[in-house]
Biopython code that builds the backbone (N, CA, C, O; Angstrom):
import numpy as np
from Bio.PDB.StructureBuilder import StructureBuilder

atoms = [
    (1, "UNK", "N", (131.539, 102.257, 113.283)),
    (1, "UNK", "CA", (132.256, 103.618, 113.431)),
    (1, "UNK", "C", (131.909, 103.997, 114.912)),
    (1, "UNK", "O", (130.928, 103.785, 115.626)),
    (2, "UNK", "N", (133.139, 104.661, 115.095)),
    (2, "UNK", "CA", (133.427, 105.232, 116.345)),
    (2, "UNK", "C", (133.515, 107.073, 116.494)),
    (2, "UNK", "O", (134.518, 107.593, 116.006)),
    (3, "UNK", "N", (132.960, 107.560, 116.847)),
    (3, "UNK", "CA", (132.967, 109.042, 117.257)),
    (3, "UNK", "C", (133.091, 109.282, 118.873)),
    (3, "UNK", "O", (133.206, 108.458, 119.780)),
    (4, "UNK", "N", (133.020, 110.847, 118.903)),
    (4, "UNK", "CA", (133.306, 111.446, 120.415)),
    (4, "UNK", "C", (131.969, 112.033, 120.512)),
    (4, "UNK", "O", (131.457, 112.432, 119.466)),
    (5, "UNK", "N", (131.377, 112.136, 121.530)),
    (5, "UNK", "CA", (130.067, 112.706, 121.560)),
    (5, "UNK", "C", (130.261, 113.510, 123.262)),
    (5, "UNK", "O", (130.093, 112.912, 124.325)),
    (6, "UNK", "N", (130.653, 114.996, 123.110)),
    (6, "UNK", "CA", (130.455, 115.383, 124.566)),
    (6, "UNK", "C", (131.251, 114.958, 125.442)),
    (6, "UNK", "O", (130.975, 114.877, 126.639)),
    (7, "UNK", "N", (133.047, 114.433, 124.577)),
    (7, "UNK", "CA", (134.048, 114.202, 125.081)),
    (7, "UNK", "C", (133.995, 112.567, 125.491)),
    (7, "UNK", "O", (134.896, 111.970, 126.081)),
    (8, "UNK", "N", (132.757, 112.006, 125.046)),
    (8, "UNK", "CA", (133.211, 110.626, 125.477)),
    (8, "UNK", "C", (132.977, 109.582, 124.233)),
    (8, "UNK", "O", (131.902, 109.483, 123.642)),
    (9, "UNK", "N", (133.886, 108.992, 123.999)),
    (9, "UNK", "CA", (133.743, 107.797, 123.221)),
    (9, "UNK", "C", (132.222, 106.957, 123.034)),
    (9, "UNK", "O", (131.454, 106.782, 123.980)),
    (10, "UNK", "N", (131.977, 106.518, 121.735)),
    (10, "UNK", "CA", (130.394, 106.669, 121.399)),
    (10, "UNK", "C", (130.901, 105.722, 120.202)),
    (10, "UNK", "O", (131.822, 106.055, 119.457)),
    (11, "UNK", "N", (130.167, 104.444, 120.090)),
    (11, "UNK", "CA", (130.006, 103.682, 118.968)),
    (11, "UNK", "C", (128.622, 104.128, 117.740)),
    (11, "UNK", "O", (127.665, 104.505, 118.417)),
    (12, "UNK", "N", (128.397, 104.164, 116.745)),
    (12, "UNK", "CA", (127.378, 104.506, 116.130)),
    (12, "UNK", "C", (127.507, 103.397, 114.559)),
    (12, "UNK", "O", (128.459, 102.750, 114.122)),
    (13, "UNK", "N", (126.147, 103.567, 114.069)),
    (13, "UNK", "CA", (126.101, 102.799, 112.852)),
    (13, "UNK", "C", (126.402, 103.462, 111.788)),
    (13, "UNK", "O", (125.983, 104.617, 111.709)),
    (14, "UNK", "N", (127.206, 102.901, 110.694)),
    (14, "UNK", "CA", (127.559, 103.865, 109.368)),
    (14, "UNK", "C", (126.465, 104.359, 108.873)),
    (14, "UNK", "O", (125.383, 103.787, 108.748)),
    (15, "UNK", "N", (126.848, 105.807, 108.490)),
    (15, "UNK", "CA", (125.805, 106.299, 107.754)),
    (15, "UNK", "C", (124.751, 107.009, 108.941)),
    (15, "UNK", "O", (123.730, 107.611, 108.608)),
    (16, "UNK", "N", (125.101, 106.863, 110.107)),
    (16, "UNK", "CA", (123.979, 107.569, 111.127)),
    (16, "UNK", "C", (124.353, 109.202, 110.798)),
    (16, "UNK", "O", (125.453, 109.613, 110.430)),
    (17, "UNK", "N", (123.347, 109.866, 110.993)),
    (17, "UNK", "CA", (123.086, 111.545, 110.866)),
    (17, "UNK", "C", (122.828, 112.070, 112.188)),
    (17, "UNK", "O", (122.411, 111.406, 113.136)),
    (18, "UNK", "N", (123.048, 113.057, 112.193)),
    (18, "UNK", "CA", (123.342, 114.161, 113.211)),
    (18, "UNK", "C", (121.529, 114.137, 113.864)),
    (18, "UNK", "O", (121.327, 114.033, 115.074)),
    (19, "UNK", "N", (120.659, 114.220, 113.107)),
    (19, "UNK", "CA", (119.358, 114.131, 113.006)),
    (19, "UNK", "C", (118.917, 112.923, 113.735)),
    (19, "UNK", "O", (118.122, 113.063, 114.664)),
    (20, "UNK", "N", (119.491, 111.379, 113.304)),
    (20, "UNK", "CA", (119.207, 110.508, 113.835)),
    (20, "UNK", "C", (119.833, 110.040, 115.226)),
    (20, "UNK", "O", (119.409, 109.224, 116.045)),
    (21, "UNK", "N", (121.066, 110.886, 115.218)),
    (21, "UNK", "CA", (121.341, 110.617, 116.370)),
    (21, "UNK", "C", (120.629, 111.114, 117.522)),
    (21, "UNK", "O", (120.275, 110.361, 118.430)),
    (22, "UNK", "N", (120.385, 112.465, 117.519)),
    (22, "UNK", "CA", (119.511, 112.952, 118.325)),
    (22, "UNK", "C", (118.034, 112.556, 118.595)),
    (22, "UNK", "O", (117.385, 112.889, 119.586)),
    (23, "UNK", "N", (117.491, 111.589, 117.282)),
    (23, "UNK", "CA", (116.433, 110.947, 117.716)),
    (23, "UNK", "C", (116.612, 110.207, 118.599)),
    (23, "UNK", "O", (115.913, 110.215, 119.613)),
    (24, "UNK", "N", (117.954, 109.107, 118.329)),
    (24, "UNK", "CA", (117.908, 108.041, 119.085)),
    (24, "UNK", "C", (118.537, 108.598, 120.516)),
    (24, "UNK", "O", (118.974, 107.666, 121.191)),
    (25, "UNK", "N", (118.659, 109.665, 121.023)),
    (25, "UNK", "CA", (119.371, 110.363, 122.277)),
    (25, "UNK", "C", (118.056, 110.430, 123.043)),
    (25, "UNK", "O", (117.946, 110.205, 124.248)),
    (26, "UNK", "N", (116.893, 110.824, 122.063)),
    (26, "UNK", "CA", (115.264, 111.299, 122.853)),
    (26, "UNK", "C", (115.444, 112.766, 123.283)),
    (26, "UNK", "O", (115.115, 113.197, 124.388)),
    (27, "UNK", "N", (116.053, 113.557, 122.199)),
    (27, "UNK", "CA", (116.443, 115.098, 122.564)),
    (27, "UNK", "C", (116.040, 115.932, 121.234)),
    (27, "UNK", "O", (116.424, 115.573, 120.121)),
    (28, "UNK", "N", (115.110, 117.248, 121.474)),
    (28, "UNK", "CA", (114.543, 117.826, 120.972)),
    (28, "UNK", "C", (115.614, 118.641, 120.160)),
    (28, "UNK", "O", (116.580, 118.929, 120.867)),
    (29, "UNK", "N", (115.689, 119.023, 119.057)),
    (29, "UNK", "CA", (116.415, 120.132, 118.099)),
    (29, "UNK", "C", (115.525, 121.158, 118.543)),
    (29, "UNK", "O", (114.599, 120.805, 117.813)),
    (30, "UNK", "N", (115.183, 121.884, 118.990)),
    (30, "UNK", "CA", (114.463, 123.242, 119.033)),
    (30, "UNK", "C", (115.508, 123.732, 120.310)),
    (30, "UNK", "O", (115.950, 124.876, 120.201)),
    (31, "UNK", "N", (115.855, 123.073, 121.303)),
    (31, "UNK", "CA", (116.309, 122.947, 122.735)),
    (31, "UNK", "C", (118.474, 122.844, 122.529)),
    (31, "UNK", "O", (119.295, 123.004, 123.432)),
    (32, "UNK", "N", (118.705, 122.579, 121.263)),
    (32, "UNK", "CA", (120.046, 122.240, 121.294)),
    (32, "UNK", "C", (121.007, 122.893, 120.349)),
    (32, "UNK", "O", (120.492, 123.169, 119.266)),
    (33, "UNK", "N", (122.034, 123.151, 120.454)),
    (33, "UNK", "CA", (123.059, 123.708, 119.486)),
    (33, "UNK", "C", (123.516, 122.499, 119.434)),
    (33, "UNK", "O", (123.259, 121.703, 120.337)),
    (34, "UNK", "N", (124.425, 122.096, 118.148)),
    (34, "UNK", "CA", (124.806, 120.831, 117.838)),
    (34, "UNK", "C", (126.049, 121.498, 116.966)),
    (34, "UNK", "O", (125.796, 122.390, 116.156)),
    (35, "UNK", "N", (127.501, 120.989, 117.183)),
    (35, "UNK", "CA", (128.857, 120.895, 116.623)),
    (35, "UNK", "C", (129.384, 119.719, 116.060)),
    (35, "UNK", "O", (129.388, 118.566, 116.491)),
    (36, "UNK", "N", (129.763, 120.135, 115.175)),
    (36, "UNK", "CA", (130.622, 119.115, 114.577)),
    (36, "UNK", "C", (132.129, 119.170, 114.074)),
    (36, "UNK", "O", (132.454, 119.860, 113.108)),
    (37, "UNK", "N", (132.884, 118.519, 114.684)),
    (37, "UNK", "CA", (134.640, 118.734, 114.700)),
    (37, "UNK", "C", (134.608, 120.392, 114.616)),
    (37, "UNK", "O", (135.408, 120.942, 113.858)),
    (38, "UNK", "N", (133.630, 121.225, 115.440)),
    (38, "UNK", "CA", (133.906, 122.563, 115.862)),
    (38, "UNK", "C", (133.491, 123.638, 115.090)),
    (38, "UNK", "O", (133.778, 124.818, 115.293)),
    (39, "UNK", "N", (132.687, 123.112, 114.045)),
    (39, "UNK", "CA", (131.654, 123.595, 113.581)),
    (39, "UNK", "C", (130.127, 123.787, 113.847)),
    (39, "UNK", "O", (129.421, 122.781, 113.768)),
    (40, "UNK", "N", (129.555, 124.980, 114.153)),
    (40, "UNK", "CA", (128.211, 124.478, 114.396)),
    (40, "UNK", "C", (127.215, 124.307, 113.173)),
    (40, "UNK", "O", (127.167, 125.094, 112.227)),
    (41, "UNK", "N", (126.411, 123.152, 113.320)),
    (41, "UNK", "CA", (125.744, 122.810, 112.113)),
    (41, "UNK", "C", (124.382, 123.371, 112.515)),
    (41, "UNK", "O", (123.948, 123.318, 113.666)),
    (42, "UNK", "N", (123.561, 124.066, 111.180)),
    (42, "UNK", "CA", (122.403, 124.653, 111.117)),
    (42, "UNK", "C", (121.327, 123.581, 111.384)),
    (42, "UNK", "O", (121.431, 122.452, 110.902)),
    (43, "UNK", "N", (120.118, 124.018, 112.291)),
    (43, "UNK", "CA", (119.326, 122.726, 112.256)),
    (43, "UNK", "C", (118.787, 122.341, 111.393)),
    (43, "UNK", "O", (118.396, 121.175, 111.453)),
    (44, "UNK", "N", (118.474, 123.249, 110.020)),
    (44, "UNK", "CA", (117.918, 122.852, 109.063)),
    (44, "UNK", "C", (119.066, 121.381, 108.179)),
    (44, "UNK", "O", (118.685, 120.556, 107.350)),
    (45, "UNK", "N", (119.942, 121.486, 108.554)),
    (45, "UNK", "CA", (120.923, 120.585, 107.878)),
    (45, "UNK", "C", (121.037, 119.087, 108.935)),
    (45, "UNK", "O", (121.428, 118.037, 108.424)),
    (46, "UNK", "N", (120.768, 119.129, 109.974)),
    (46, "UNK", "CA", (120.896, 117.864, 110.844)),
    (46, "UNK", "C", (120.596, 116.867, 110.380)),
    (46, "UNK", "O", (121.214, 115.813, 110.533)),
    (47, "UNK", "N", (119.517, 117.035, 109.680)),
    (47, "UNK", "CA", (118.667, 115.429, 108.965)),
    (47, "UNK", "C", (119.993, 114.902, 108.013)),
    (47, "UNK", "O", (120.431, 113.751, 107.991)),
    (48, "UNK", "N", (120.447, 115.944, 107.320)),
    (48, "UNK", "CA", (121.567, 115.174, 106.422)),
    (48, "UNK", "C", (122.847, 115.168, 106.557)),
    (48, "UNK", "O", (123.647, 114.845, 105.679)),
    (49, "UNK", "N", (123.159, 115.597, 107.895)),
    (49, "UNK", "CA", (124.932, 116.027, 108.057)),
    (49, "UNK", "C", (125.381, 114.268, 108.579)),
    (49, "UNK", "O", (125.138, 113.741, 109.664)),
    (50, "UNK", "N", (125.890, 113.843, 107.721)),
    (50, "UNK", "CA", (126.634, 112.214, 108.466)),
    (50, "UNK", "C", (127.573, 112.438, 109.377)),
    (50, "UNK", "O", (128.564, 113.139, 109.168)),
    (51, "UNK", "N", (127.295, 111.807, 110.530)),
    (51, "UNK", "CA", (128.547, 111.810, 111.852)),
    (51, "UNK", "C", (129.719, 110.269, 110.836)),
    (51, "UNK", "O", (129.479, 109.128, 110.441)),
    (52, "UNK", "N", (130.669, 110.997, 110.829)),
    (52, "UNK", "CA", (132.504, 109.975, 110.476)),
    (52, "UNK", "C", (132.932, 109.464, 111.407)),
    (52, "UNK", "O", (132.688, 109.797, 112.567)),
    (53, "UNK", "N", (133.775, 108.401, 110.986)),
    (53, "UNK", "CA", (134.794, 107.677, 111.947)),
    (53, "UNK", "C", (135.686, 108.727, 112.508)),
    (53, "UNK", "O", (136.332, 109.398, 111.703)),
    (54, "UNK", "N", (135.829, 108.997, 113.991)),
    (54, "UNK", "CA", (136.660, 109.998, 114.305)),
    (54, "UNK", "C", (136.008, 111.318, 115.092)),
    (54, "UNK", "O", (136.271, 111.943, 116.120)),
    (55, "UNK", "N", (134.971, 111.395, 113.991)),
    (55, "UNK", "CA", (133.936, 113.073, 114.314)),
    (55, "UNK", "C", (134.282, 113.356, 115.742)),
    (55, "UNK", "O", (134.337, 112.438, 116.560)),
    (56, "UNK", "N", (134.518, 114.605, 116.066)),
    (56, "UNK", "CA", (133.967, 114.842, 117.497)),
    (56, "UNK", "C", (132.746, 115.759, 117.281)),
    (56, "UNK", "O", (132.713, 116.710, 116.500)),
    (57, "UNK", "N", (131.341, 115.173, 118.407)),
    (57, "UNK", "CA", (130.093, 115.972, 118.173)),
    (57, "UNK", "C", (129.909, 116.183, 119.507)),
    (57, "UNK", "O", (129.930, 115.432, 120.483)),
    (58, "UNK", "N", (129.663, 117.725, 119.312)),
    (58, "UNK", "CA", (129.454, 118.525, 121.063)),
    (58, "UNK", "C", (127.796, 118.719, 120.919)),
    (58, "UNK", "O", (127.444, 118.983, 119.769)),
    (59, "UNK", "N", (126.700, 118.627, 121.937)),
    (59, "UNK", "CA", (125.685, 118.881, 122.088)),
    (59, "UNK", "C", (125.992, 119.965, 123.019)),
    (59, "UNK", "O", (126.892, 119.837, 123.849)),
    (60, "UNK", "N", (125.131, 121.258, 122.900)),
    (60, "UNK", "CA", (124.855, 122.252, 124.128)),
    (60, "UNK", "C", (123.172, 122.571, 124.263)),
    (60, "UNK", "O", (122.329, 123.021, 123.486)),
    (61, "UNK", "N", (123.159, 122.218, 125.299)),
    (61, "UNK", "CA", (121.619, 122.305, 125.650)),
    (61, "UNK", "C", (121.641, 123.885, 126.217)),
    (61, "UNK", "O", (122.481, 124.414, 126.944)),
    (62, "UNK", "N", (120.287, 124.513, 125.563)),
    (62, "UNK", "CA", (119.825, 125.606, 125.976)),
    (62, "UNK", "C", (119.264, 125.860, 127.088)),
    (62, "UNK", "O", (118.283, 125.129, 127.229)),
    (63, "UNK", "N", (119.476, 126.787, 128.237)),
    (63, "UNK", "CA", (118.832, 127.035, 129.596)),
    (63, "UNK", "C", (118.983, 128.454, 129.575)),
    (63, "UNK", "O", (119.931, 129.132, 129.177)),
    (64, "UNK", "N", (117.704, 128.844, 130.156)),
    (64, "UNK", "CA", (117.420, 129.934, 130.221)),
    (64, "UNK", "C", (117.426, 130.252, 131.709)),
    (64, "UNK", "O", (117.444, 129.455, 132.647)),
    (65, "UNK", "N", (117.400, 132.002, 131.738)),
    (65, "UNK", "CA", (117.227, 132.152, 133.519)),
    (65, "UNK", "C", (117.930, 133.261, 133.418)),
    (65, "UNK", "O", (118.215, 133.572, 132.262)),
    (66, "UNK", "N", (118.390, 134.124, 134.454)),
    (66, "UNK", "CA", (118.822, 135.293, 134.753)),
    (66, "UNK", "C", (119.649, 135.251, 135.797)),
    (66, "UNK", "O", (120.160, 136.287, 136.222)),
]
sb = StructureBuilder()
sb.init_structure("model")
sb.init_model(0)
sb.init_chain("A")
sb.init_seg("    ")
for serial, (resi, resn, name, xyz) in enumerate(atoms, 1):
    if name == "N":
        sb.init_residue(resn, " ", resi, " ")
    sb.init_atom(name, np.array(xyz, "f"), 0.0, 1.0, " ", f" {name:<3s}", serial, name[0])
structure = sb.get_structure()
């Protein structure tokens, strides 16, 4: 399956979920906002939200500062 991650094409296994993708990338859920096809996905739903062919996934890392 092919999808886009932060503007770059990426291949993934069928049935891949957002939670599994984050684990694969070594990213912590607490520090990210995740959007699928332009809609923010609640953290509680990441584990069960599948990524489909052609989906647009955006990961935004929270940064503190002032």
